[in-house]
A tleap script that builds the chain and sets N, CA, C and O, in Angstrom:
source leaprc.protein.ff14SB
mol = sequence {
  NMET TRP PRO PRO SER LEU ASP GLU LEU LYS
  THR ASP LEU LYS ILE ALA LEU ASP ASP THR
  ARG ASP ASP GLU ARG LEU ASN GLN SER LEU
  ASP ALA SER VAL ALA LEU ILE GLU ARG VAL
  HIE HIE GLY ARG TYR ASN PHE ALA GLN GLU
  SER GLY SER ASP LEU PRO ASP PRO ASP SER
  ASP LEU ARG LEU GLY VAL LEU ARG LEU ALA
  GLY ARG TRP ASP VAL ARG ARG LYS SER PRO
  ASP GLY MET ILE SER MET GLY GLU LEU GLY
  ALA GLY ARG VAL SER SER PHE ASP LEU ASP
  ILE ASP ARG LEU CYS ARG ILE GLY ARG PHE
  ALA PRO SER VAL PHE CALA
}
set mol.1.N position { -61.824 50.288 -27.416 }
set mol.1.CA position { -62.047 50.896 -28.714 }
set mol.1.C position { -60.704 50.979 -29.453 }
set mol.1.O position { -59.681 51.331 -28.864 }
set mol.2.N position { -60.723 50.665 -30.688 }
set mol.2.CA position { -59.511 50.651 -31.501 }
set mol.2.C position { -59.554 51.793 -32.492 }
set mol.2.O position { -60.648 52.106 -32.964 }
set mol.3.N position { -58.498 52.420 -32.836 }
set mol.3.CA position { -57.130 52.285 -32.335 }
set mol.3.C position { -56.909 53.137 -31.096 }
set mol.3.O position { -57.746 53.975 -30.759 }
set mol.4.N position { -55.778 52.927 -30.411 }
set mol.4.CA position { -55.462 53.769 -29.254 }
set mol.4.C position { -55.349 55.234 -29.677 }
set mol.4.O position { -54.988 55.534 -30.815 }
set mol.5.N position { -55.656 56.126 -28.764 }
set mol.5.CA position { -55.690 57.553 -29.080 }
set mol.5.C position { -54.372 58.245 -28.719 }
set mol.5.O position { -53.547 57.709 -27.980 }
set mol.6.N position { -54.208 59.433 -29.255 }
set mol.6.CA position { -53.042 60.251 -28.940 }
set mol.6.C position { -53.000 60.563 -27.447 }
set mol.6.O position { -51.922 60.579 -26.851 }
set mol.7.N position { -54.154 60.812 -26.837 }
set mol.7.CA position { -54.194 61.083 -25.397 }
set mol.7.C position { -53.680 59.886 -24.596 }
set mol.7.O position { -52.987 60.066 -23.594 }
set mol.8.N position { -54.011 58.668 -25.027 }
set mol.8.CA position { -53.507 57.486 -24.343 }
set mol.8.C position { -51.986 57.383 -24.461 }
set mol.8.O position { -51.307 57.007 -23.506 }
set mol.9.N position { -51.457 57.718 -25.639 }
set mol.9.CA position { -50.011 57.688 -25.838 }
set mol.9.C position { -49.339 58.727 -24.952 }
set mol.9.O position { -48.328 58.441 -24.311 }
set mol.10.N position { -49.897 59.932 -24.916 }
set mol.10.CA position { -49.312 60.982 -24.093 }
set mol.10.C position { -49.364 60.606 -22.616 }
set mol.10.O position { -48.423 60.896 -21.877 }
set mol.11.N position { -50.418 59.980 -22.182 }
set mol.11.CA position { -50.515 59.522 -20.799 }
set mol.11.C position { -49.455 58.465 -20.514 }
set mol.11.O position { -48.814 58.498 -19.464 }
set mol.12.N position { -49.263 57.523 -21.443 }
set mol.12.CA position { -48.264 56.477 -21.265 }
set mol.12.C position { -46.852 57.061 -21.213 }
set mol.12.O position { -45.994 56.548 -20.494 }
set mol.13.N position { -46.610 58.127 -21.971 }
set mol.13.CA position { -45.294 58.769 -21.993 }
set mol.13.C position { -45.140 59.837 -20.909 }
set mol.13.O position { -44.099 60.487 -20.818 }
set mol.14.N position { -46.170 60.013 -20.096 }
set mol.14.CA position { -46.180 61.006 -19.017 }
set mol.14.C position { -46.006 62.424 -19.560 }
set mol.14.O position { -45.238 63.226 -19.028 }
set mol.15.N position { -46.740 62.707 -20.633 }
set mol.15.CA position { -46.779 64.041 -21.226 }
set mol.15.C position { -48.140 64.639 -20.895 }
set mol.15.O position { -49.167 63.983 -21.069 }
set mol.16.N position { -48.153 65.867 -20.423 }
set mol.16.CA position { -49.414 66.529 -20.081 }
set mol.16.C position { -50.312 66.588 -21.317 }
set mol.16.O position { -49.851 66.890 -22.417 }
set mol.17.N position { -51.593 66.296 -21.123 }
set mol.17.CA position { -52.530 66.281 -22.247 }
set mol.17.C position { -52.683 67.644 -22.903 }
set mol.17.O position { -52.990 67.726 -24.092 }
set mol.18.N position { -52.473 68.724 -22.139 }
set mol.18.CA position { -52.611 70.062 -22.718 }
set mol.18.C position { -51.322 70.538 -23.398 }
set mol.18.O position { -51.299 71.628 -23.969 }
set mol.19.N position { -50.253 69.740 -23.347 }
set mol.19.CA position { -49.002 70.052 -24.036 }
set mol.19.C position { -49.108 69.520 -25.466 }
set mol.19.O position { -49.036 68.314 -25.701 }
set mol.20.N position { -49.280 70.437 -26.410 }
set mol.20.CA position { -49.527 70.028 -27.797 }
set mol.20.C position { -48.308 70.225 -28.709 }
set mol.20.O position { -48.414 70.075 -29.926 }
set mol.21.N position { -47.141 70.562 -28.117 }
set mol.21.CA position { -45.955 70.858 -28.933 }
set mol.21.C position { -45.552 69.705 -29.843 }
set mol.21.O position { -45.146 69.934 -30.982 }
set mol.22.N position { -45.655 68.481 -29.364 }
set mol.22.CA position { -45.166 67.322 -30.124 }
set mol.22.C position { -46.289 66.447 -30.674 }
set mol.22.O position { -46.043 65.311 -31.079 }
set mol.23.N position { -47.499 66.954 -30.692 }
set mol.23.CA position { -48.643 66.137 -31.100 }
set mol.23.C position { -48.505 65.576 -32.515 }
set mol.23.O position { -48.826 64.411 -32.751 }
set mol.24.N position { -48.037 66.382 -33.442 }
set mol.24.CA position { -47.928 65.915 -34.826 }
set mol.24.C position { -46.938 64.748 -34.928 }
set mol.24.O position { -47.219 63.741 -35.579 }
set mol.25.N position { -45.793 64.892 -34.285 }
set mol.25.CA position { -44.770 63.843 -34.320 }
set mol.25.C position { -45.252 62.583 -33.600 }
set mol.25.O position { -45.061 61.474 -34.098 }
set mol.26.N position { -45.872 62.746 -32.437 }
set mol.26.CA position { -46.384 61.605 -31.691 }
set mol.26.C position { -47.483 60.883 -32.462 }
set mol.26.O position { -47.543 59.654 -32.480 }
set mol.27.N position { -48.345 61.662 -33.094 }
set mol.27.CA position { -49.433 61.074 -33.882 }
set mol.27.C position { -48.877 60.281 -35.065 }
set mol.27.O position { -49.430 59.244 -35.431 }
set mol.28.N position { -47.800 60.757 -35.655 }
set mol.28.CA position { -47.159 60.050 -36.759 }
set mol.28.C position { -46.624 58.688 -36.277 }
set mol.28.O position { -46.800 57.680 -36.961 }
set mol.29.N position { -45.982 58.659 -35.118 }
set mol.29.CA position { -45.486 57.396 -34.559 }
set mol.29.C position { -46.634 56.460 -34.214 }
set mol.29.O position { -46.556 55.257 -34.459 }
set mol.30.N position { -47.698 57.013 -33.647 }
set mol.30.CA position { -48.850 56.202 -33.284 }
set mol.30.C position { -49.523 55.621 -34.523 }
set mol.30.O position { -49.854 54.436 -34.549 }
set mol.31.N position { -49.725 56.439 -35.541 }
set mol.31.CA position { -50.344 55.952 -36.781 }
set mol.31.C position { -49.517 54.844 -37.417 }
set mol.31.O position { -50.065 53.858 -37.911 }
set mol.32.N position { -48.198 55.007 -37.403 }
set mol.32.CA position { -47.318 53.994 -37.994 }
set mol.32.C position { -47.369 52.690 -37.208 }
set mol.32.O position { -47.380 51.615 -37.807 }
set mol.33.N position { -47.400 52.761 -35.886 }
set mol.33.CA position { -47.445 51.524 -35.088 }
set mol.33.C position { -48.796 50.827 -35.247 }
set mol.33.O position { -48.849 49.598 -35.297 }
set mol.34.N position { -49.880 51.588 -35.326 }
set mol.34.CA position { -51.203 50.999 -35.557 }
set mol.34.C position { -51.230 50.315 -36.920 }
set mol.34.O position { -51.726 49.196 -37.051 }
set mol.35.N position { -50.694 50.993 -37.933 }
set mol.35.CA position { -50.680 50.421 -39.289 }
set mol.35.C position { -49.868 49.122 -39.326 }
set mol.35.O position { -50.280 48.155 -39.966 }
set mol.36.N position { -48.725 49.094 -38.648 }
set mol.36.CA position { -47.906 47.885 -38.618 }
set mol.36.C position { -48.666 46.729 -37.978 }
set mol.36.O position { -48.703 45.627 -38.526 }
set mol.37.N position { -49.265 46.978 -36.832 }
set mol.37.CA position { -49.968 45.911 -36.111 }
set mol.37.C position { -51.176 45.436 -36.904 }
set mol.37.O position { -51.441 44.235 -36.954 }
set mol.38.N position { -51.909 46.342 -37.521 }
set mol.38.CA position { -53.063 45.932 -38.331 }
set mol.38.C position { -52.624 45.111 -39.540 }
set mol.38.O position { -53.321 44.178 -39.939 }
set mol.39.N position { -51.486 45.444 -40.120 }
set mol.39.CA position { -50.978 44.686 -41.262 }
set mol.39.C position { -50.484 43.298 -40.826 }
set mol.39.O position { -50.777 42.298 -41.480 }
set mol.40.N position { -49.747 43.248 -39.735 }
set mol.40.CA position { -49.196 41.976 -39.252 }
set mol.40.C position { -50.308 41.035 -38.787 }
set mol.40.O position { -50.231 39.826 -39.002 }
set mol.41.N position { -51.333 41.586 -38.156 }
set mol.41.CA position { -52.397 40.763 -37.575 }
set mol.41.C position { -53.706 40.823 -38.355 }
set mol.41.O position { -54.773 40.550 -37.806 }
set mol.42.N position { -53.622 41.180 -39.632 }
set mol.42.CA position { -54.814 41.212 -40.481 }
set mol.42.C position { -55.481 39.826 -40.485 }
set mol.42.O position { -54.822 38.816 -40.733 }
set mol.43.N position { -56.757 39.791 -40.215 }
set mol.43.CA position { -57.489 38.529 -40.202 }
set mol.43.C position { -57.481 37.817 -38.861 }
set mol.43.O position { -58.122 36.777 -38.712 }
set mol.44.N position { -56.763 38.361 -37.877 }
set mol.44.CA position { -56.727 37.755 -36.541 }
set mol.44.C position { -57.579 38.518 -35.522 }
set mol.44.O position { -58.057 37.951 -34.540 }
set mol.45.N position { -57.757 39.826 -35.784 }
set mol.45.CA position { -58.504 40.668 -34.852 }
set mol.45.C position { -59.524 41.505 -35.604 }
set mol.45.O position { -59.374 41.774 -36.796 }
set mol.46.N position { -60.552 41.908 -34.894 }
set mol.46.CA position { -61.612 42.747 -35.433 }
set mol.46.C position { -61.215 44.214 -35.248 }
set mol.46.O position { -61.758 44.901 -34.382 }
set mol.47.N position { -60.268 44.690 -36.062 }
set mol.47.CA position { -59.781 46.062 -35.929 }
set mol.47.C position { -60.845 47.077 -36.314 }
set mol.47.O position { -60.836 48.197 -35.804 }
set mol.48.N position { -61.758 46.713 -37.198 }
set mol.48.CA position { -62.798 47.641 -37.644 }
set mol.48.C position { -63.940 47.751 -36.635 }
set mol.48.O position { -64.846 48.565 -36.808 }
set mol.49.N position { -63.897 46.928 -35.573 }
set mol.49.CA position { -64.939 46.934 -34.536 }
set mol.49.C position { -66.323 46.674 -35.127 }
set mol.49.O position { -67.312 47.278 -34.711 }
set mol.50.N position { -66.376 45.766 -36.105 }
set mol.50.CA position { -67.640 45.430 -36.744 }
set mol.50.C position { -68.449 44.515 -35.833 }
set mol.50.O position { -67.925 43.537 -35.300 }
set mol.51.N position { -69.704 44.832 -35.662 }
set mol.51.CA position { -70.555 43.973 -34.841 }
set mol.51.C position { -70.850 42.689 -35.605 }
set mol.51.O position { -71.005 42.712 -36.826 }
set mol.52.N position { -70.927 41.584 -34.899 }
set mol.52.CA position { -71.207 40.301 -35.511 }
set mol.52.C position { -69.988 39.618 -36.106 }
set mol.52.O position { -70.114 38.556 -36.715 }
set mol.53.N position { -68.813 40.206 -35.943 }
set mol.53.CA position { -67.593 39.608 -36.482 }
set mol.53.C position { -67.201 38.398 -35.646 }
set mol.53.O position { -67.371 38.395 -34.427 }
set mol.54.N position { -66.673 37.364 -36.311 }
set mol.54.CA position { -66.185 36.180 -35.609 }
set mol.54.C position { -64.809 36.406 -35.000 }
set mol.54.O position { -64.357 35.612 -34.175 }
set mol.55.N position { -64.139 37.483 -35.400 }
set mol.55.CA position { -62.794 37.770 -34.902 }
set mol.55.C position { -62.867 38.469 -33.550 }
set mol.55.O position { -63.786 39.248 -33.299 }
set mol.56.N position { -61.898 38.191 -32.676 }
set mol.56.CA position { -61.891 38.880 -31.382 }
set mol.56.C position { -61.439 40.328 -31.534 }
set mol.56.O position { -60.669 40.656 -32.437 }
set mol.57.N position { -61.919 41.183 -30.650 }
set mol.57.CA position { -61.447 42.561 -30.624 }
set mol.57.C position { -60.007 42.576 -30.114 }
set mol.57.O position { -59.611 41.680 -29.368 }
set mol.58.N position { -59.221 43.578 -30.503 }
set mol.58.CA position { -57.858 43.678 -29.978 }
set mol.58.C position { -57.898 43.763 -28.450 }
set mol.58.O position { -58.694 44.511 -27.883 }
set mol.59.N position { -57.032 42.990 -27.794 }
set mol.59.CA position { -57.053 42.953 -26.331 }
set mol.59.C position { -56.170 44.043 -25.729 }
set mol.59.O position { -55.502 44.781 -26.453 }
set mol.60.N position { -56.173 44.139 -24.405 }
set mol.60.CA position { -55.427 45.195 -23.723 }
set mol.60.C position { -53.920 45.020 -23.897 }
set mol.60.O position { -53.194 46.014 -23.898 }
set mol.61.N position { -53.429 43.792 -24.043 }
set mol.61.CA position { -51.998 43.575 -24.289 }
set mol.61.C position { -51.584 44.210 -25.607 }
set mol.61.O position { -50.573 44.910 -25.675 }
set mol.62.N position { -52.357 43.970 -26.643 }
set mol.62.CA position { -52.046 44.509 -27.963 }
set mol.62.C position { -52.127 46.032 -27.949 }
set mol.62.O position { -51.298 46.713 -28.553 }
set mol.63.N position { -53.114 46.549 -27.266 }
set mol.63.CA position { -53.298 48.000 -27.164 }
set mol.63.C position { -52.093 48.647 -26.476 }
set mol.63.O position { -51.559 49.644 -26.962 }
set mol.64.N position { -51.666 48.074 -25.341 }
set mol.64.CA position { -50.498 48.603 -24.630 }
set mol.64.C position { -49.244 48.458 -25.483 }
set mol.64.O position { -48.402 49.356 -25.505 }
set mol.65.N position { -49.113 47.343 -26.181 }
set mol.65.CA position { -47.967 47.139 -27.055 }
set mol.65.C position { -47.880 48.197 -28.138 }
set mol.65.O position { -46.790 48.684 -28.439 }
set mol.66.N position { -49.009 48.562 -28.729 }
set mol.66.CA position { -49.031 49.602 -29.767 }
set mol.66.C position { -48.590 50.939 -29.180 }
set mol.66.O position { -47.821 51.667 -29.808 }
set mol.67.N position { -49.065 51.265 -27.990 }
set mol.67.CA position { -48.674 52.515 -27.347 }
set mol.67.C position { -47.181 52.532 -27.046 }
set mol.67.O position { -46.505 53.531 -27.288 }
set mol.68.N position { -46.669 51.423 -26.517 }
set mol.68.CA position { -45.239 51.349 -26.184 }
set mol.68.C position { -44.378 51.354 -27.444 }
set mol.68.O position { -43.293 51.934 -27.447 }
set mol.69.N position { -44.845 50.718 -28.505 }
set mol.69.CA position { -44.109 50.714 -29.769 }
set mol.69.C position { -44.030 52.133 -30.334 }
set mol.69.O position { -42.972 52.564 -30.793 }
set mol.70.N position { -45.138 52.846 -30.301 }
set mol.70.CA position { -45.150 54.235 -30.784 }
set mol.70.C position { -44.211 55.097 -29.940 }
set mol.70.O position { -43.472 55.919 -30.481 }
set mol.71.N position { -44.236 54.914 -28.631 }
set mol.71.CA position { -43.341 55.663 -27.753 }
set mol.71.C position { -41.882 55.337 -28.021 }
set mol.71.O position { -41.030 56.226 -28.015 }
set mol.72.N position { -41.598 54.072 -28.253 }
set mol.72.CA position { -40.223 53.649 -28.536 }
set mol.72.C position { -39.734 54.254 -29.848 }
set mol.72.O position { -38.603 54.733 -29.928 }
set mol.73.N position { -40.578 54.234 -30.872 }
set mol.73.CA position { -40.191 54.830 -32.152 }
set mol.73.C position { -39.941 56.330 -32.005 }
set mol.73.O position { -39.039 56.879 -32.638 }
set mol.74.N position { -40.743 56.989 -31.170 }
set mol.74.CA position { -40.545 58.418 -30.959 }
set mol.74.C position { -39.194 58.673 -30.288 }
set mol.74.O position { -38.490 59.611 -30.664 }
set mol.75.N position { -38.828 57.867 -29.318 }
set mol.75.CA position { -37.543 58.017 -28.634 }
set mol.75.C position { -36.383 57.656 -29.562 }
set mol.75.O position { -35.339 58.308 -29.532 }
set mol.76.N position { -36.560 56.620 -30.387 }
set mol.76.CA position { -35.488 56.175 -31.291 }
set mol.76.C position { -35.125 57.216 -32.339 }
set mol.76.O position { -34.027 57.162 -32.893 }
set mol.77.N position { -36.000 58.149 -32.624 }
set mol.77.CA position { -35.686 59.169 -33.623 }
set mol.77.C position { -34.471 59.984 -33.187 }
set mol.77.O position { -33.794 60.578 -34.027 }
set mol.78.N position { -34.186 60.021 -31.887 }
set mol.78.CA position { -33.035 60.762 -31.368 }
set mol.78.C position { -31.732 59.987 -31.539 }
set mol.78.O position { -30.647 60.534 -31.339 }
set mol.79.N position { -31.840 58.719 -31.906 }
set mol.79.CA position { -30.637 57.890 -32.051 }
set mol.79.C position { -30.737 57.021 -33.297 }
set mol.79.O position { -30.791 55.796 -33.185 }
set mol.80.N position { -30.762 57.624 -34.480 }
set mol.80.CA position { -30.929 56.832 -35.703 }
set mol.80.C position { -29.797 55.844 -35.942 }
set mol.80.O position { -29.991 54.830 -36.613 }
set mol.81.N position { -28.607 56.130 -35.397 }
set mol.81.CA position { -27.483 55.215 -35.573 }
set mol.81.C position { -27.398 54.179 -34.462 }
set mol.81.O position { -26.472 53.368 -34.434 }
set mol.82.N position { -28.367 54.204 -33.541 }
set mol.82.CA position { -28.385 53.218 -32.461 }
set mol.82.C position { -27.516 53.582 -31.276 }
set mol.82.O position { -27.312 52.758 -30.384 }
set mol.83.N position { -27.000 54.799 -31.249 }
set mol.83.CA position { -26.146 55.249 -30.155 }
set mol.83.C position { -26.771 56.473 -29.498 }
set mol.83.O position { -27.433 57.278 -30.152 }
set mol.84.N position { -26.549 56.597 -28.192 }
set mol.84.CA position { -27.048 57.754 -27.463 }
set mol.84.C position { -25.941 58.259 -26.548 }
set mol.84.O position { -25.232 57.468 -25.926 }
set mol.85.N position { -25.797 59.559 -26.471 }
set mol.85.CA position { -24.773 60.162 -25.640 }
set mol.85.C position { -25.249 60.189 -24.192 }
set mol.85.O position { -26.382 60.571 -23.900 }
set mol.86.N position { -24.362 59.777 -23.296 }
set mol.86.CA position { -24.700 59.782 -21.874 }
set mol.86.C position { -23.737 60.676 -21.097 }
set mol.86.O position { -23.334 60.340 -19.983 }
set mol.87.N position { -23.370 61.811 -21.685 }
set mol.87.CA position { -22.517 62.792 -21.024 }
set mol.87.C position { -21.146 62.243 -20.688 }
set mol.87.O position { -20.450 61.721 -21.559 }
set mol.88.N position { -20.757 62.358 -19.433 }
set mol.88.CA position { -19.437 61.915 -18.982 }
set mol.88.C position { -19.257 60.398 -19.064 }
set mol.88.O position { -18.128 59.906 -19.068 }
set mol.89.N position { -20.344 59.674 -19.128 }
set mol.89.CA position { -20.260 58.218 -19.196 }
set mol.89.C position { -19.947 57.725 -20.601 }
set mol.89.O position { -19.675 56.540 -20.796 }
set mol.90.N position { -19.982 58.613 -21.570 }
set mol.90.CA position { -19.703 58.229 -22.947 }
set mol.90.C position { -20.976 57.947 -23.719 }
set mol.90.O position { -22.019 58.547 -23.459 }
set mol.91.N position { -20.884 57.034 -24.665 }
set mol.91.CA position { -22.030 56.690 -25.509 }
set mol.91.C position { -22.525 55.295 -25.150 }
set mol.91.O position { -21.762 54.449 -24.684 }
set mol.92.N position { -23.800 55.077 -25.372 }
set mol.92.CA position { -24.403 53.763 -25.122 }
set mol.92.C position { -25.204 53.327 -26.321 }
set mol.92.O position { -25.662 54.148 -27.116 }
set mol.93.N position { -25.365 52.044 -26.441 }
set mol.93.CA position { -26.109 51.487 -27.565 }
set mol.93.C position { -27.591 51.411 -27.218 }
set mol.93.O position { -27.956 51.031 -26.105 }
set mol.94.N position { -28.431 51.768 -28.162 }
set mol.94.CA position { -29.876 51.664 -27.995 }
set mol.94.C position { -30.350 50.537 -28.910 }
set mol.94.O position { -30.185 50.608 -30.128 }
set mol.95.N position { -30.928 49.518 -28.329 }
set mol.95.CA position { -31.388 48.370 -29.109 }
set mol.95.C position { -32.498 48.777 -30.068 }
set mol.95.O position { -33.297 49.665 -29.771 }
set mol.96.N position { -32.537 48.120 -31.217 }
set mol.96.CA position { -33.563 48.449 -32.210 }
set mol.96.C position { -34.865 47.698 -31.963 }
set mol.96.O position { -35.844 47.898 -32.683 }
set mol.97.N position { -34.883 46.837 -30.953 }
set mol.97.CA position { -36.114 46.115 -30.626 }
set mol.97.C position { -36.220 45.973 -29.117 }
set mol.97.O position { -35.242 46.160 -28.393 }
set mol.98.N position { -37.395 45.647 -28.661 }
set mol.98.CA position { -37.664 45.468 -27.243 }
set mol.98.C position { -38.501 44.206 -27.102 }
set mol.98.O position { -39.615 44.142 -27.623 }
set mol.99.N position { -37.987 43.218 -26.416 }
set mol.99.CA position { -38.692 41.943 -26.303 }
set mol.99.C position { -40.056 42.075 -25.633 }
set mol.99.O position { -40.997 41.368 -25.994 }
set mol.100.N position { -40.168 42.974 -24.662 }
set mol.100.CA position { -41.468 43.157 -24.003 }
set mol.100.C position { -42.509 43.700 -24.977 }
set mol.100.O position { -43.654 43.248 -24.986 }
set mol.101.N position { -42.112 44.662 -25.788 }
set mol.101.CA position { -43.040 45.216 -26.778 }
set mol.101.C position { -43.366 44.163 -27.826 }
set mol.101.O position { -44.522 44.020 -28.222 }
set mol.102.N position { -42.354 43.423 -28.280 }
set mol.102.CA position { -42.599 42.343 -29.248 }
set mol.102.C position { -43.582 41.321 -28.693 }
set mol.102.O position { -44.442 40.820 -29.417 }
set mol.103.N position { -43.454 41.017 -27.418 }
set mol.103.CA position { -44.353 40.044 -26.780 }
set mol.103.C position { -45.776 40.594 -26.707 }
set mol.103.O position { -46.733 39.887 -27.022 }
set mol.104.N position { -45.914 41.854 -26.292 }
set mol.104.CA position { -47.245 42.468 -26.203 }
set mol.104.C position { -47.929 42.546 -27.563 }
set mol.104.O position { -49.133 42.314 -27.682 }
set mol.105.N position { -47.135 42.879 -28.595 }
set mol.105.CA position { -47.687 43.050 -29.948 }
set mol.105.C position { -47.730 41.745 -30.739 }
set mol.105.O position { -48.299 41.696 -31.829 }
set mol.106.N position { -47.132 40.698 -30.194 }
set mol.106.CA position { -47.036 39.405 -30.888 }
set mol.106.C position { -46.357 39.562 -32.238 }
set mol.106.O position { -46.866 39.106 -33.262 }
set mol.107.N position { -45.186 40.221 -32.225 }
set mol.107.CA position { -44.384 40.401 -33.425 }
set mol.107.C position { -42.986 39.854 -33.166 }
set mol.107.O position { -42.672 39.449 -32.047 }
set mol.108.N position { -42.150 39.842 -34.193 }
set mol.108.CA position { -40.792 39.332 -34.038 }
set mol.108.C position { -40.819 37.845 -33.692 }
set mol.108.O position { -41.543 37.068 -34.315 }
set mol.109.N position { -40.030 37.459 -32.701 }
set mol.109.CA position { -39.986 36.043 -32.324 }
set mol.109.C position { -41.259 35.571 -31.625 }
set mol.109.O position { -41.443 34.372 -31.420 }
set mol.110.N position { -42.132 36.498 -31.260 }
set mol.110.CA position { -43.378 36.146 -30.586 }
set mol.110.C position { -44.581 36.120 -31.534 }
set mol.110.O position { -45.720 35.967 -31.093 }
set mol.111.N position { -44.324 36.267 -32.824 }
set mol.111.CA position { -45.392 36.227 -33.828 }
set mol.111.C position { -45.974 34.821 -33.912 }
set mol.111.O position { -45.243 33.840 -33.783 }
set mol.112.N position { -47.270 34.717 -34.126 }
set mol.112.CA position { -47.883 33.402 -34.292 }
set mol.112.C position { -47.296 32.689 -35.512 }
set mol.112.O position { -46.904 33.323 -36.492 }
set mol.113.N position { -47.245 31.393 -35.432 }
set mol.113.CA position { -46.755 30.588 -36.571 }
set mol.113.C position { -47.680 30.742 -37.762 }
set mol.113.O position { -48.894 30.870 -37.608 }
set mol.114.N position { -47.100 30.728 -38.943 }
set mol.114.CA position { -47.860 30.846 -40.182 }
set mol.114.C position { -47.611 29.593 -41.001 }
set mol.114.O position { -46.463 29.214 -41.230 }
set mol.115.N position { -48.679 28.954 -41.439 }
set mol.115.CA position { -48.569 27.769 -42.271 }
set mol.115.C position { -49.032 28.118 -43.666 }
set mol.115.O position { -50.121 28.659 -43.854 }
set mol.116.N position { -48.201 27.805 -44.642 }
set mol.116.CA position { -48.540 28.156 -46.032 }
set mol.116.C position { -49.344 27.052 -46.679 }
set mol.116.O position { -49.721 27.164 -47.845 }
savepdb mol mol.pdb
quit
């Protein structure tokens, strides 16, 4: 069933389902990742779950990719400049993209070719 739910995101992030402290923020990240994927893949998948559609339903790879993308965006909010403090070890760089998530979502370098 599309789109993935907040409970699925919390499970993926190992957050207790009864912990509602960050629900609004997590839901915002989830909504944004769903909107991005639906915009990028408009016309490729049956996001509306309409019966009789010739388009395939979103598969489990895409679903997991959306959850991981939402989780990544939630974590990245702590490092808007791309750096994260690691205590005595100093600072480390946080990449702005993740190839595994790009592959699951079929975005970035893994996006399908488009012919004009």
